[in-house]
N, C-alpha and C positions, 0 to 999 in steps of 0.2 A: 553376168561377169564377162567383160570383154576387154579387160586391161591386162596386158602381159605381166605387169608387176603385181597382180593380185595374188599370185601363187609363187612361193619360193620354198622348195623342199630340201635344199642342200645348204645347211648352215651349221656352224660350229660355235661352241662356247668354250670357256676355260676348262670345262669337263674333259675336252679332247686332249688337253695337255699342251696344245700349241696354238691356241686362239686367245683373244684378248678381251672379250666381253663376257659377262655372266649371262645365264639364261634370262633372267628378269630384264637385264639391259637389252637383250635381243628382242624380247617380247614388247617392251615399251617402245623401242625404236620402230619395229615393224608396224605397230599400231599407228604411230605417227606418220608412217609412209602410206597408210591405207591398205596394207596387206590384208587379204581376206583369209588366206590359208597359209600358215607358216609351219614348215617341218623342221624338227630338230634332228640332226643326223650325226650324232657323235661317233667317234671311233671308240669301240669298246676295248678295254685293256686286254692285251694278250702278251705272252712272252716274246712274240716276234715283232711287236710294234708299239706305237704310242697309243694313248687313249685313256678312257675313263675307267673307273673301278669296274670289276666284273659283276658288281651288284647293280649296276645302272639299269639293266633291262628289267629286272624284277621291281625296281623302285619307280619305274616310269608311271605306274598307276597313281602316284601322288601328284602328277602334273595334270592340271585341269584340261579338259577337252576344248574349252573355249574361254577366252579372256576378252571381255568387252566386245563381244561379237566376232572376234577373230578366232577361227578354228585352229587348234594346235594338233598337228599330227606327229606321232612319235616314231622315229626311225633310227637306223644305224647305217653307217658306212662301213662295209666289210672290205677287207683286203683280199683280192684274188691272188691265190698262190698256185702251185702246180697241182691242178686237179681238185683243189679244195679251197676253203676260205679260212682265214685266221681264227675265226671264232665259231667254226663249224660245230665244235663240241658243245656249244651253248644253244644250238638251234632249237632245242626243245622248249626254250623260254620265249621264242619269238612270237608266241600268241599275245604277248604284251605290246607288240609293235603294230604299227599301221603299214609300214613299208620298209624296204631295205635298198641301199645303193651298193653295187659291187664295182670296185675300182682297182686299178693297179697303181701302186706307189713304189718308187724306187728304193725306199728304205727297207722294204721287205720283199720286193719282186725284182730280181736282178736284170739289169740292162743287157746281160749276156744271153738272155733267152732269144730263141730264134723266131723268125716270122711265123712259122707254123706252130711253134709252142704258144706264142701269144694268141694266135687264132684259136687254137684248141682250148685255151683257158678262158677266152671270152665266150666261146660257144658253150663251154661247161657252165658258165654263169647264166647264159640264156636258157639253159636246160634245167636250172635249179628252181624248184617251185617257189621257194621263199624269197627269191630275188625279184625286185620290182623294176629297178632302173639300172642300166649300165652307165656308169659314171665316167666322165672325161676321157673318152676313148681316143682323144686327139693328141696324146703325148707321143712325140716322134720316136723315142727309144723303144716304144712298145708297138711298133708298126705291125699291122696284121692284114689279113684279107677282109677288109671292111665290108665288102659286099656279102661275103659268106656270113659274117656276124650279123649284119643288119637283116638278112633274110631269115636267120635263125631267131632274131628278136621278134620279127613279125609273126613267125610261126608259133612262138611260145608266149606271145602277148607281153613283151617287155618294152619299156620305154628307153629310147636313146637320149642321153643328156647332152644339151648344148650348155657348156659350163662357161659362164661369163668371165670367171677368173682366169681361164685358160687363154683368153683372147684380148684382154685389156692391154694397152700399150705397156711394154716392158715386162710382160708376164714371163714367168720362169719356164713355162712349157713352150720352148722355142719351136716355132713352126706350126703351132697348134691352129692358128687362124687359117693358114693355108690348107691344112689337112681338112678342117671343117668345111672350108669354102669349096675346095676342089674335089673332095672325096666323100666325106660323111654326109653332108647335107644333100648333095645331088643324088646320092644313093638312097637316102631316105625318101626323097621325092619320087625316084624311080620305082621304089618298092612300097610306096604309101605307108612308110613307117612313121608313126607318131613320135614326136620328141617332147621333152620337157626342158624349158630354160630354167636354170638354177644359178644362184650367185656363187656358191661355195664360199660363203662369207666366213671370214675368220676374225672379223671385228664388226660391230653392229652397223657401222656406216656403209658396209658393202651389201647389206640385206636388200633384196629387190632392186639393186642397181644393175639394170640389164642394158645399159646404153650400148655397149660394144656388141652384145648379142643382137640387139634390134638393128643396128647398122648392117651386120652381116646377113641377117635374115632378109633384109630389103635387097641387098646386093645380089642374092641368089634367087630372088622372087619366091621365097619359101611360102607355100600355101598355109594360110592361117588355120585351116581346118585340121592340119597335122600338128598343131602346137597346142598341147593340152592346157597350157596356162590360160588360154582364152575361154575355157569352158569347164566349169565345175562338174557338169554332167560327164564330160569326156574323161576327166580325171577319175571320176568314180568308176569308170570301166576298168581301171587298173588298181584302185585302192578303195577298199570298203570302209567308208567313214560316215 
């Protein structure tokens, strides 16, 4: 496996409450694109945010592990809050999951948080056993000590996400591309921190569309050996499947 687009672990369906394609539509489209490993990472419902029914985690066993040769991984995108996560009370059910993504979202995490608060909360996520990926850390209102977080990610064996949706032309995360180019990606190179490129697809047509990410990786001469999308074996160092 040497195609960046072979793996996409950050996708949403109508189950998340703010996406536009069904799971089966996502699966069919991913197959048509030649995706080898597709991850579903819904937001689970909680009183502080949007998302699917709180029964979703337990019901994921109904979803096949493989469809026509494409591996399906089951994940969740958790909201980072102050020192905890929005669905922390359900973490005992996470044995049904293959991975989790921890992200900050402005509908539940206030933009009034300070630089140090943001840093501390990202570091908290890096130190949580059941977190696999730190999601879209390039959102400018949640500025932080990127080097401290990346060093903690390396120490605790977490992946940093390069989120294609953050950096497409007209993306709502204003300034994200510059943050990725000038701060996050150079620091990942400096500290040999592996990354994962994800689409954050909210409609099937965005799945495995990494054109903006590929351009940026080329601009900063990011080493392929630090991009887990290029190697199933490398991904297996972070996710047991």
